[in-house]
C-alpha positions as CSV (number, residue, x, y, z in Angstrom):
1,M,5.6,24.2,1.3
2,K,3.2,21.9,3.9
3,D,1.1,20.7,1.9
4,V,4.3,19.6,-1.3
5,L,5.3,18.2,1.1
6,D,2.5,16.3,2.7
7,L,2.3,15.2,-1.6
8,L,5.4,14.4,-2.2
9,A,4.8,12.0,1.7
10,R,2.3,10.3,-0.3
11,A,3.9,9.6,-3.8
12,F,7.0,8.0,-1.8
13,V,4.6,5.6,0.4
14,S,2.6,4.4,-2.8
15,A,5.6,3.7,-5.3
16,I,6.0,0.8,-2.9
17,F,2.4,-0.6,-3.7
18,L,2.5,0.2,-7.1
19,F,6.3,-0.9,-7.5
20,E,5.2,-4.8,-5.6
21,A,1.4,-4.7,-7.7
22,F,4.3,-4.3,-11.0
23,T,7.0,-6.6,-9.7
24,S,3.8,-9.4,-8.7
25,A,2.2,-9.2,-12.3
26,K,5.5,-8.5,-14.3
27,F,6.3,-12.2,-12.3
28,F,3.4,-13.9,-12.0
29,D,4.2,-17.3,-12.0
30,R,7.3,-16.8,-9.6
31,T,5.5,-14.5,-6.9
32,Q,3.8,-17.5,-6.7
33,A,6.2,-20.0,-6.4
34,T,7.2,-17.1,-3.1
35,M,4.3,-17.5,-2.4
36,T,3.8,-21.3,-1.9
37,E,7.9,-21.3,-0.2
38,Y,5.6,-19.6,2.7
39,G,3.1,-22.3,2.9
40,L,-0.2,-20.1,0.8
41,T,-1.2,-22.8,-1.2
42,W,-4.6,-21.7,-1.3
43,N,-6.1,-21.0,-4.6
44,Q,-3.2,-19.3,-5.1
45,D,-4.4,-17.4,-8.7
46,L,-7.8,-16.0,-6.8
47,L,-5.2,-14.1,-4.2
48,L,-2.7,-13.1,-7.0
49,I,-4.7,-11.3,-8.6
50,S,-6.9,-10.0,-6.1
51,T,-3.4,-8.4,-4.7
52,I,-2.4,-7.2,-7.8
53,V,-5.9,-5.3,-8.1
54,A,-5.5,-4.2,-4.1
55,L,-1.5,-2.9,-4.7
56,S,-3.0,-1.1,-7.7
57,V,-6.6,0.6,-6.8
58,G,-5.0,1.1,-3.4
59,G,-2.0,3.0,-4.4
60,I,-3.3,4.7,-7.3
61,F,-6.1,6.7,-4.6
62,L,-3.2,7.3,-2.2
63,L,-1.4,8.5,-4.6
64,I,-3.9,10.9,-5.9
65,G,-5.8,11.2,-3.3
66,Y,-8.9,10.1,-3.6
67,R,-10.4,7.9,-1.3
68,P,-7.9,7.7,1.5
69,G,-9.3,5.5,3.8
70,F,-10.4,3.3,1.6
71,A,-6.9,3.0,0.2
72,V,-5.3,2.6,3.5
73,I,-7.7,-0.1,4.3
74,L,-7.2,-2.1,0.7
75,L,-3.2,-1.9,1.1
76,L,-3.3,-2.9,5.4
77,L,-5.5,-6.2,3.9
78,Y,-2.4,-6.8,2.3
79,W,0.3,-5.5,4.4
80,V,0.2,-5.9,7.7
81,P,-0.5,-9.9,7.2
82,V,2.5,-10.5,4.5
83,T,4.7,-8.5,6.6
84,F,4.0,-10.8,9.7
85,I,4.3,-14.2,7.5
86,V,6.8,-13.0,5.4
87,Y,9.5,-10.7,7.8
88,S,8.8,-13.4,11.1
89,F,11.9,-13.3,11.9
90,W,11.8,-14.9,15.2
91,N,11.2,-18.1,12.8
92,K,14.5,-17.3,10.5
93,P,17.6,-19.0,11.6
94,P,20.2,-16.7,14.2
95,E,22.3,-15.4,11.0
96,K,19.2,-13.7,9.9
97,Q,17.6,-12.5,12.7
98,T,19.1,-8.7,12.3
99,L,18.1,-8.4,8.2
100,Y,15.0,-9.9,8.7
101,S,14.2,-7.6,12.3
102,I,14.9,-4.6,10.2
103,L,12.2,-5.6,7.2
104,F,9.8,-6.3,10.3
105,M,10.1,-2.6,11.0
106,K,10.1,-1.2,8.4
107,N,7.2,-2.6,6.9
108,I,5.7,-2.0,10.7
109,A,6.9,1.9,9.7
110,I,4.8,1.5,6.5
111,T,1.5,0.6,8.2
112,G,2.4,3.7,10.8
113,G,2.5,5.9,7.9
114,L,-0.5,4.0,6.6
115,I,-2.6,4.8,9.7
116,H,-1.2,8.4,9.8
117,I,-2.7,9.3,6.1
118,W,-5.4,7.4,7.0
119,I,-6.5,9.6,10.4
120,Y,-5.2,13.1,8.8
121,G,-6.0,13.3,5.5
122,T,-4.3,13.8,2.3
123,G,-3.6,17.7,2.7
124,R,-4.7,20.4,0.0
125,Y,-2.7,18.0,-3.1
126,S,-6.1,15.8,-3.3
127,F,-8.2,14.6,-6.6
128,R,-10.6,15.0,-3.7
129,R,-9.9,18.8,-2.2
130,L,-9.9,19.4,-6.5
131,I,-13.1,18.3,-7.6
132,G,-14.5,20.3,-3.7
133,M,-13.3,23.1,-5.7
134,T,-14.0,23.0,-8.7
135,R,-18.2,23.2,-7.9
136,L,-20.2,24.9,-11.0
137,P,-21.9,28.6,-10.1
138,K,-25.9,28.2,-9.4
139,E,-27.5,29.4,-12.3
140,E,-30.1,32.0,-11.5
141,W,-33.7,31.8,-13.4
């Protein structure tokens, strides 16, 4: 049961990043406008395309359980800075501080989940374990 829940948890966490990659690509121009609102004006095309690639690769790798350390690093390189830039509740007006502090803490919790996966691995149901278990027998001469 633990292994099934581990797979389900990975699917839930990776869904956030895959959805973010999809919506960033689908609404490319609107995402660039949002980046401008937050002061991210340096080479927006490069930043956005690299973000979409990192979120896609990291999300897929996390979902299938392949190279979880690499996947977590890719995702954290995006997630942590965006959390502090977009959800900086301390810079918001008082009527928005509660909402933004909740969203900030949600992102911090997701960060904790990613670090947990990085430390403890992907569990039994992962691509990495599948490859390790499907070795061909040695031929005898």
